[in-house]
FIKOLZA-1660 file (N, C-alpha, C; in steps of 0.1 Angstrom, whole numbers, plus 5000, padded with zeros to 4 digits):
% residues 115
   i   px   py   pz ch aa at
   1 8927 2794 8186  A  M  N
   1 8917 2790 8177  A  M CA
   1 8921 2777 8170  A  M  C
   2 8911 2769 8168  A  T  N
   2 8914 2756 8161  A  T CA
   2 8907 2756 8147  A  T  C
   3 8915 2753 8137  A  A  N
   3 8909 2753 8123  A  A CA
   3 8903 2739 8121  A  A  C
   4 8891 2740 8116  A  L  N
   4 8883 2728 8114  A  L CA
   4 8877 2728 8100  A  L  C
   5 8878 2716 8093  A  A  N
   5 8871 2715 8080  A  A CA
   5 8856 2713 8082  A  A  C
   6 8847 2719 8075  A  P  N
   6 8833 2716 8076  A  P CA
   6 8830 2701 8075  A  P  C
   7 8820 2697 8082  A  S  N
   7 8817 2682 8082  A  S CA
   7 8812 2678 8068  A  S  C
   8 8816 2666 8064  A  G  N
   8 8811 2661 8051  A  G CA
   8 8819 2666 8039  A  G  C
   9 8830 2673 8042  A  V  N
   9 8838 2679 8031  A  V CA
   9 8852 2672 8032  A  V  C
  10 8857 2668 8021  A  G  N
  10 8870 2662 8020  A  G CA
  10 8881 2673 8023  A  G  C
  11 8889 2676 8013  A  L  N
  11 8898 2687 8015  A  L CA
  11 8891 2700 8012  A  L  C
  12 8891 2709 8021  A  A  N
  12 8884 2722 8020  A  A CA
  12 8894 2733 8015  A  A  C
  13 8889 2741 8007  A  S  N
  13 8897 2753 8003  A  S CA
  13 8898 2763 8014  A  S  C
  14 8906 2773 8013  A  D  N
  14 8907 2784 8023  A  D CA
  14 8893 2790 8026  A  D  C
  15 8885 2791 8015  A  R  N
  15 8872 2797 8017  A  R CA
  15 8862 2788 8025  A  R  C
  16 8865 2775 8025  A  Q  N
  16 8856 2766 8032  A  Q CA
  16 8860 2763 8046  A  Q  C
  17 8873 2766 8050  A  W  N
  17 8877 2764 8063  A  W CA
  17 8870 2773 8073  A  W  C
  18 8868 2769 8085  A  A  N
  18 8862 2777 8095  A  A CA
  18 8871 2776 8107  A  A  C
  19 8870 2786 8116  A  E  N
  19 8877 2785 8129  A  E CA
  19 8867 2785 8140  A  E  C
  20 8871 2778 8151  A  K  N
  20 8863 2777 8163  A  K CA
  20 8870 2787 8173  A  K  C
  21 8863 2798 8175  A  G  N
  21 8869 2808 8185  A  G CA
  21 8867 2804 8199  A  G  C
  22 8871 2813 8208  A  D  N
  22 8869 2812 8222  A  D CA
  22 8855 2809 8227  A  D  C
  23 8845 2815 8219  A  S  N
  23 8831 2813 8223  A  S CA
  23 8826 2800 8219  A  S  C
  24 8834 2792 8211  A  G  N
  24 8829 2779 8206  A  G CA
  24 8821 2780 8193  A  G  C
  25 8818 2792 8188  A  Q  N
  25 8811 2793 8176  A  Q CA
  25 8820 2793 8164  A  Q  C
  26 8815 2787 8153  A  M  N
  26 8822 2786 8141  A  M CA
  26 8822 2799 8133  A  M  C
  27 8833 2804 8128  A  T  N
  27 8834 2816 8120  A  T CA
  27 8842 2812 8107  A  T  C
  28 8838 2818 8096  A  H  N
  28 8846 2816 8084  A  H CA
  28 8859 2824 8084  A  H  C
  29 8870 2817 8080  A  R  N
  29 8883 2824 8080  A  R CA
  29 8884 2830 8066  A  R  C
  30 8887 2843 8064  A  P  N
  30 8888 2848 8051  A  P CA
  30 8900 2842 8044  A  P  C
  31 8900 2842 8030  A  P  N
  31 8911 2835 8023  A  P CA
  31 8924 2844 8025  A  P  C
  32 8935 2837 8024  A  S  N
  32 8948 2844 8024  A  S CA
  32 8948 2853 8012  A  S  C
  33 8955 2865 8013  A  P  N
  33 8956 2873 8001  A  P CA
  33 8963 2867 7990  A  P  C
  34 8959 2871 7978  A  S  N
  34 8966 2867 7965  A  S CA
  34 8970 2880 7958  A  S  C
  35 8980 2878 7950  A  F  N
  35 8984 2890 7942  A  F CA
  35 8973 2895 7933  A  F  C
  36 8968 2886 7925  A  A  N
  36 8958 2890 7915  A  A CA
  36 8945 2896 7921  A  A  C
  37 8941 2891 7932  A  R  N
  37 8928 2895 7938  A  R CA
  37 8930 2907 7947  A  R  C
  38 8941 2907 7955  A  D  N
  38 8943 2917 7966  A  D CA
  38 8953 2928 7964  A  D  C
  39 8964 2924 7958  A  I  N
  39 8976 2933 7957  A  I CA
  39 8976 2941 7944  A  I  C
  40 8975 2934 7933  A  M  N
  40 8975 2941 7920  A  M CA
  40 8965 2953 7919  A  M  C
  41 8952 2951 7924  A  P  N
  41 8943 2962 7923  A  P CA
  41 8946 2975 7931  A  P  C
  42 8955 2973 7940  A  M  N
  42 8959 2985 7948  A  M CA
  42 8969 2994 7941  A  M  C
  43 8976 2989 7930  A  F  N
  43 8985 2997 7922  A  F CA
  43 8977 3004 7911  A  F  C
  44 8978 3017 7911  A  R  N
  44 8972 3025 7901  A  R CA
  44 8979 3024 7887  A  R  C
  45 8972 3026 7876  A  P  N
  45 8979 3026 7863  A  P CA
  45 8992 3035 7863  A  P  C
  46 8990 3047 7869  A  D  N
  46 9002 3056 7869  A  D CA
  46 9013 3051 7878  A  D  C
  47 9011 3044 7888  A  D  N
  47 9021 3038 7896  A  D CA
  47 9029 3027 7888  A  D  C
  48 9021 3019 7880  A  I  N
  48 9027 3009 7872  A  I CA
  48 9036 3015 7861  A  I  C
  49 9030 3025 7854  A  A  N
  49 9038 3032 7844  A  A CA
  49 9050 3039 7849  A  A  C
  50 9049 3045 7860  A  C  N
  50 9061 3052 7866  A  C CA
  50 9072 3043 7870  A  C  C
  51 9069 3031 7874  A  M  N
  51 9079 3022 7879  A  M CA
  51 9085 3013 7868  A  M  C
  52 9077 3011 7857  A  R  N
  52 9082 3003 7845  A  R CA
  52 9096 3006 7840  A  R  C
  53 9099 3019 7838  A  P  N
  53 9112 3023 7833  A  P CA
  53 9124 3018 7842  A  P  C
  54 9121 3017 7854  A  M  N
  54 9131 3012 7864  A  M CA
  54 9132 2997 7865  A  M  C
  55 9124 2990 7857  A  G  N
  55 9124 2976 7857  A  G CA
  55 9115 2969 7868  A  G  C
  56 9107 2978 7874  A  V  N
  56 9098 2973 7885  A  V CA
  56 9085 2970 7878  A  V  C
  57 9081 2958 7878  A  R  N
  57 9069 2954 7870  A  R CA
  57 9057 2951 7880  A  R  C
  58 9051 2961 7885  A  L  N
  58 9041 2960 7896  A  L CA
  58 9029 2952 7891  A  L  C
  59 9026 2951 7878  A  N  N
  59 9014 2945 7874  A  N CA
  59 9017 2931 7868  A  N  C
  60 9029 2926 7871  A  N  N
  60 9033 2913 7865  A  N CA
  60 9034 2903 7877  A  N  C
  61 9024 2893 7877  A  P  N
  61 9024 2884 7889  A  P CA
  61 9037 2875 7889  A  P  C
  62 9042 2872 7877  A  D  N
  62 9055 2863 7877  A  D CA
  62 9066 2871 7883  A  D  C
  63 9067 2884 7880  A  W  N
  63 9078 2892 7886  A  W CA
  63 9076 2894 7901  A  W  C
  64 9064 2897 7904  A  M  N
  64 9061 2901 7918  A  M CA
  64 9062 2888 7928  A  M  C
  65 9059 2876 7922  A  T  N
  65 9059 2864 7930  A  T CA
  65 9072 2856 7928  A  T  C
  66 9082 2862 7920  A  D  N
  66 9094 2854 7918  A  D CA
  66 9101 2851 7931  A  D  C
  67 9104 2838 7934  A  P  N
  67 9110 2834 7947  A  P CA
  67 9124 2838 7948  A  P  C
  68 9131 2843 7938  A  G  N
  68 9145 2846 7938  A  G CA
  68 9148 2856 7949  A  G  C
  69 9160 2855 7954  A  G  N
  69 9165 2864 7964  A  G CA
  69 9175 2874 7959  A  G  C
  70 9180 2882 7968  A  D  N
  70 9192 2890 7965  A  D CA
  70 9200 2892 7978  A  D  C
  71 9211 2900 7978  A  P  N
  71 9219 2901 7990  A  P CA
  71 9212 2906 8002  A  P  C
  72 9201 2914 8000  A  E  N
  72 9193 2919 8011  A  E CA
  72 9182 2911 8016  A  E  C
  73 9176 2902 8006  A  H  N
  73 9164 2895 8009  A  H CA
  73 9167 2880 8005  A  H  C
  74 9165 2871 8013  A  P  N
  74 9168 2856 8010  A  P CA
  74 9159 2850 8000  A  P  C
  75 9147 2856 7999  A  D  N
  75 9137 2851 7990  A  D CA
  75 9127 2862 7986  A  D  C
  76 9120 2860 7974  A  H  N
  76 9110 2870 7970  A  H CA
  76 9115 2884 7971  A  H  C
  77 9127 2887 7965  A  A  N
  77 9133 2900 7966  A  A CA
  77 9125 2911 7960  A  A  C
  78 9119 2908 7948  A  N  N
  78 9111 2918 7941  A  N CA
  78 9100 2923 7950  A  N  C
  79 9092 2914 7955  A  A  N
  79 9080 2918 7963  A  A CA
  79 9085 2925 7976  A  A  C
  80 9096 2920 7982  A  R  N
  80 9101 2926 7995  A  R CA
  80 9106 2940 7993  A  R  C
  81 9113 2942 7981  A  R  N
  81 9118 2955 7978  A  R CA
  81 9107 2966 7976  A  R  C
  82 9097 2961 7969  A  V  N
  82 9085 2969 7966  A  V CA
  82 9078 2973 7980  A  V  C
  83 9077 2963 7989  A  F  N
  83 9071 2965 8002  A  F CA
  83 9079 2975 8010  A  F  C
  84 9092 2974 8010  A  A  N
  84 9101 2983 8017  A  A CA
  84 9098 2998 8013  A  A  C
  85 9097 3000 8000  A  V  N
  85 9095 3013 7995  A  V CA
  85 9081 3018 7998  A  V  C
  86 9071 3009 7997  A  L  N
  86 9057 3013 8001  A  L CA
  86 9057 3016 8016  A  L  C
  87 9063 3009 8024  A  K  N
  87 9063 3011 8039  A  K CA
  87 9070 3023 8043  A  K  C
  88 9080 3027 8035  A  K  N
  88 9088 3039 8038  A  K CA
  88 9079 3051 8035  A  K  C
  89 9069 3050 8026  A  G  N
  89 9061 3060 8022  A  G CA
  89 9065 3068 8009  A  G  C
  90 9076 3064 8003  A  S  N
  90 9081 3071 7992  A  S CA
  90 9074 3067 7978  A  S  C
  91 9066 3056 7979  A  M  N
  91 9059 3052 7967  A  M CA
  91 9045 3048 7972  A  M  C
  92 9035 3052 7964  A  P  N
  92 9036 3063 7954  A  P CA
  92 9038 3076 7960  A  P  C
  93 9045 3085 7953  A  P  N
  93 9049 3098 7959  A  P CA
  93 9038 3107 7963  A  P  C
  94 9027 3106 7955  A  D  N
  94 9016 3116 7958  A  D CA
  94 9006 3111 7969  A  D  C
  95 9006 3098 7972  A  Q  N
  95 8996 3093 7981  A  Q CA
  95 9001 3080 7987  A  Q  C
  96 9009 3080 7998  A  P  N
  96 9014 3068 8004  A  P CA
  96 9002 3059 8008  A  P  C
  97 9005 3046 8008  A  W  N
  97 8995 3036 8011  A  W CA
  97 8991 3037 8026  A  W  C
  98 8979 3034 8029  A  S  N
  98 8974 3034 8042  A  S CA
  98 8980 3022 8050  A  S  C
  99 8979 3022 8063  A  N  N
  99 8984 3011 8071  A  N CA
  99 8975 2998 8068  A  N  C
 100 8963 3000 8065  A  A  N
 100 8955 2988 8062  A  A CA
 100 8960 2982 8049  A  A  C
 101 8963 2990 8039  A  W  N
 101 8968 2984 8026  A  W CA
 101 8982 2977 8029  A  W  C
 102 8990 2984 8037  A  L  N
 102 9003 2978 8040  A  L CA
 102 9001 2965 8047  A  L  C
 103 8991 2964 8056  A  A  N
 103 8989 2951 8063  A  A CA
 103 8984 2940 8054  A  A  C
 104 8976 2944 8043  A  I  N
 104 8972 2934 8034  A  I CA
 104 8984 2928 8026  A  I  C
 105 8993 2937 8022  A  Y  N
 105 9005 2933 8015  A  Y CA
 105 9014 2925 8024  A  Y  C
 106 9016 2929 8036  A  D  N
 106 9024 2921 8046  A  D CA
 106 9018 2907 8048  A  D  C
 107 9005 2906 8049  A  D  N
 107 8998 2894 8051  A  D CA
 107 9000 2885 8038  A  D  C
 108 9000 2891 8027  A  W  N
 108 9002 2884 8014  A  W CA
 108 9016 2877 8015  A  W  C
 109 9026 2885 8019  A  M  N
 109 9040 2880 8020  A  M CA
 109 9040 2869 8030  A  M  C
 110 9035 2871 8042  A  A  N
 110 9035 2861 8053  A  A CA
 110 9028 2848 8050  A  A  C
 111 9019 2849 8041  A  N  N
 111 9011 2837 8037  A  N CA
 111 9016 2830 8023  A  N  C
 112 9028 2834 8019  A  G  N
 112 9034 2826 8008  A  G CA
 112 9034 2833 7994  A  G  C
 113 9031 2846 7993  A  F  N
 113 9031 2853 7980  A  F CA
 113 9023 2846 7969  A  F  C
 114 9010 2843 7972  A  A  N
 114 9002 2836 7963  A  A CA
 114 8999 2844 7951  A  A  C
 115 9000 2839 7939  A  P  N
 115 8998 2846 7926  A  P CA
 115 8984 2851 7926  A  P  C
% end
């Protein structure tokens, strides 16, 4: 696929970009996930409250998008550690995330941890 900006538009945002598929028809590419719009709403209030005493701030975009690493993760350690626990299925304990939700989170990480 080839990404193309709509004609007559200078710099296009993610929502304005379109892709030309194999059929030659233009389709709109969905925006990359962001923490505020896509990730944060997936955490329930009880999830946030449960993790807060352990120093995990699921509802804090600065904490979740912190680029700092640790010995296990070269960058964005907070978000990567949360993802590892979500993927393992041990958080939240009463209702593990679906594969679709995990894919959204993974896409958010792959596309730069947008706040």
